[in-house]
N, C-alpha and C positions, 0 to 999 in steps of 0.2 A: 619304881619301874613298872611299866605296864605288863600285864600278863599275856596269856595266849590270845592270838588274834580272834576276834569274834564280832558279832554285829553290835554288841554294846560297848565295844572298846572306845575309850575316850581318846581323842587326838592328843598327841604330845605338843607341848607348848615350845615354841622355837624363838630364839634370838639370833640375829645376824650381826656380827661385828666387822666393820669395814664396809663402807658404802661406795666403793669405787666401781670400775667397769664390770668386774666379774660378779659382783653382788647381785646384779640384775637377774642373772640366771638362777641364783638361789632364791631370791625373793619371789620371783615368778613361780618357781616350782613349788615352794612352800605354800604360797597363797592358793594355788590350784589343787593342792592335795587334800584328801580326806583323812590322811594319816596324822596330819599335824596342823597347827594353826600358828600364824605369826603373832608373836607377843611384843617384840621390841627390836629396835635397831640401835646400833652404837657406832660412833665415829668421833674422832677428835676434831674433824672439820665440820663446824656447825651447819654450814649451808648444805652439805651433802646429807647429813643424818636427818636434818629437818625436812628436806625434800622427800626422802624415803619414808619417814614417819608419816608425813602428810598424805603421800600417795596411797599407803596401805592402812592408814588409820590406826597406828600402833604407837607405843611409847618410844620416846627418843632419849638416849643416854649419850654422854660425851666422854666417858672414860670407862674402861672395863671394871674398875673398882666399884663405880656406881651401879653398873649393871649387875655385878655379882652380889652386891649388898642388897639390891632389890630382890633378885633371886627367883622371881616367879616364872620360871621356865625350866624345861627339861633338857633341851638340846641347844648347843651353841654351834653356829656355823662361823668359821673363821675365814674371812676374805681380806685379810690385812697383808701388808708387805711381809716378805719371807722371814725376816729376822725376828718378827714378833710372834711367829707361830708357836714355838716351844713355850715361851713364858705365858702366853694367853691360854694355850691348851692345858698346861699343867695347872694353872690357877682355876680354870673352869672344872677340870676333872677332880681336883681336890675339893671342890664345892659340890661334887656329886653329879655334875652335868655330863651328858654324852657330848662328844665333839666330832663334827665333820669339818675337816681342815682342807682348804685349798692346797694344791700342790705348790711347792714341795712341802713335805711334812716338816722338814727343817733344813737348814743350810748344811749342817754337819751330821754325819752318821751317829756320832756320840749323842747329840741332842735328840735325834730321832728315837734312839733306844731308850732314852730317859722318858720320852713321851709314852712309849709303849709300856714301859714298866709302871708308869703312873696310872695308866688305864687299868692294868691288872690289879694294882693295889686298891683301887677304888671301885672295882667291879663295874666299870662303865665301858661303853663302846666308843672306840676311836676309829674313825674312818678317814680316807683320803680321796680327794676328787681326781681320780684318773678316769674321767668320764669316757675317754676314747675306748675303753674296754667294753662299753655298752653300745657302741656304734654297731649297726647290723653287720658290717664287713668283719669287724674284729670278732664278734660273736661267732660268725660263720667259720672263720679261720680256726678259732680255738676249738670249736666243736668238731671240726674236721680232723684236727691234729689229735684230739683226745680219743677219737673213734678208732685210731690205729690204722685207718685205711691208707694213709700216706706213709706209713712206716715211721721209723725214727727220724727226728729232726737232726740234720747234719750241720747246717749253717744258716745264718740269717743276715740280712742287711737292712738298714733303715736310713733314709736320706730326707733331711728337712731343709728346704730352700725357701726362706721367707724374706720379708722386707721390713727393716726397721731403720728409719733415718734419724737424724738428730732431733727432730721434733718429738719423737717418741720419748726420748730421754729427757728432754726439757720440760715435759708435761708435769713432772713431780720431782721430789728430792731423793728418791730411793732407787729407781731404775738406773742401771749403769754404775752402781757403787758396790764394791766388794763387801762392805760391812752390812748393808741393808738388803741387797738383792742376792749376794753370795756368789754371783757369776753372771754370765750372759746367756748366750744361745743354748748352753748345755742345761743349766738348772732351771731356766725359765721356759723357753719355747720348746726345747727338745726332750724334756724329761718325760713327756707323754709317750714319745716314740721309744725312748729307752725303757720305759715301763713295759710297753708292748713286747719289745725284744726279750726282756726277762720273762714275761708271762708266757710267751710262745715257746721259749727255750725250756721253761718249766724246771729251772734249776737255780741254785744260788750262784753268785758270781765267784770266780776263783781269782782272776786278775784282770786289770785294765791297763792297756798301754795306749797313750793318746797324746795329742798336742792341741793347744789352743792359741789363737792369734787374733790380732786386730787388723782388719784389712780395709774397712770402710770409714771408721771413725777414730783413727789413730790419734791418741792424745786428748780426745774429747770425752771419753768415758774410761772407767777403770776396768770394765769387763770385756770379755772376748765376744767377737761377732762371728767367729768361725772356729770349728773344732772337728777333730776326727779321732776315732779310737778303734782298737781291736779289743773286744770284750770276750773273755774266755770264761765259760761256765764250768761248774764242777762235774757235770755229766759229759764233758768233752765237746759240747757245742760251742762254736765260735760265732760271734756276731760282729759285723762291720757297721760302724756308725759314722755318718757325716752330717754336720749341721752348719748352716750359715744364715746370716741375716743380711747378706749383701746382694740378694736377688732383687728384681724389680716388681715382684708380685709374691703373694702368699700362695705358693703352689701346693697342691695336695701332697701329703707325705707319701713317699715311695717305700714300700715294704716288699721284701722277698724272703721266702722261707724255702730252703732246699731240703728235701726229705729223701729217704731211701727209695720211695716209690713215685717220686715226681717233684713238682715245684708249685708254689703258690705265689702269685704276685698281686699287689694292690697298688693302683695309682688312681686313675679315674674309674677304672673297672677292676673287678676282682676276677682273676683268671687262675684256673687250676689246670696244671699239666700233669696228667697221670702217665706213669711209665715213660716219662720224657717225651711222649708223642701226642697222646690224646689231649686235645685242648678244649676246655669248657669255660665260657664266660658266664659268670653268675650275676643275675640281675637282682639287685637289692633296692631298698627304698632310696630315693635320691637324697643327696646331702642337703641339709638345711641351707636355705639361701640367706644372703645378707653379708654385711661387712665382716663379721667374725665367723663365717661358715666353716673356716678351717679349724676352728676349735673342736668341731664335732658336735653332734646333737644329743649326746648321752647324759647331760646333766640331770634332766628330769628323771630318767630311768635309774641312774645311780642313787639319787636322793630318795626315790621311792623304795629302792632296795635297802637303803640304810635304815629307814624307818621300819620296814618290815622286819629287819634283823633285830632291832631293839625290841619291838613289840612281841616277837615270837621267841625271843631269847636265843636265837641262833647266831652263829658267827657271821660277820659281814664280810663279803667277798673281797672288798678292797680295804682291808684292815690296816691298822697302824703298822703292823709287822710287814705287810705287803708294801706299803709306802716306804718303809725303811730300806727295803731291798733296792729300790730305785735310787734313794739317797746314797746308799753305799757305793753304787756304781758311779754316780756323779762325783762324790767325794773322792773316790779312788782315781777317777780320771783327772780331776784338778790336781790332786797330790802328785800324780805321776808327771803331769805336764809342767807343773810349776817347780818341781824339785829335781 
């Protein structure tokens, strides 16, 4: 493991497994960073991994066992389907590798805890890609809440209204399946918003009461396209959640935080209402443009922070334990809704 950060610090060597859509964010960020260098890519689909290996001039592997047997890297980024995250992360951590895992950390809370325990046992860093925490608006809200200016958080709500039609599910063999994806709008698209609700509430979850349903693709997929929940936290804060994939566009996420001394709302604009009356619209950097702009623009910042944590020996802000909290909420919502 690298020592304290300094001018002579060697970059960490990185491997990325899973060469689908989201891997592009990781590959681009790693290639542009001075903290790390891309060493290898891995995927079972030969065309995908060969294309990534050729673009970045690195080694290609076609199975994680081959990649780990080679072993000439320090950090593994996991960008594979959800059900593979625990197995791959545990294998890599047992081989002494740090792991940055795309969301969700796991499909079940039990598996998420196993991953966290494995990281502790091996003395490595486990992180989760909740990059929306690094968006300028999210940072502003968190800093404002932590300052105490708004008083105690009383309640929150988060609404996700996005668009996923049948073509999205027909593009691969894992989306829309309970075994491989673990669920639909809750565990895949909305888990970022659920994570923000938990982060802003600053408390562990106490209970979740919710429902899930199919409204758009009934009988065509196994997973839900719509869900709602009341999430109750240990500190007494309640959060309302609603998510659907039945809209006709990928709208910005709507967030609202009600506090003792006012209210914060985020949609296209970030607005702070102090004492219920004074209104201030906060101007922040515009969102990243493009087809996937609704993902947020925080991947590069999160990845940089992850490598800083490894090299300095400090805790990573979006740790495995942090990611497990979101999985616990998702797991509880599904359990409540299905049973």
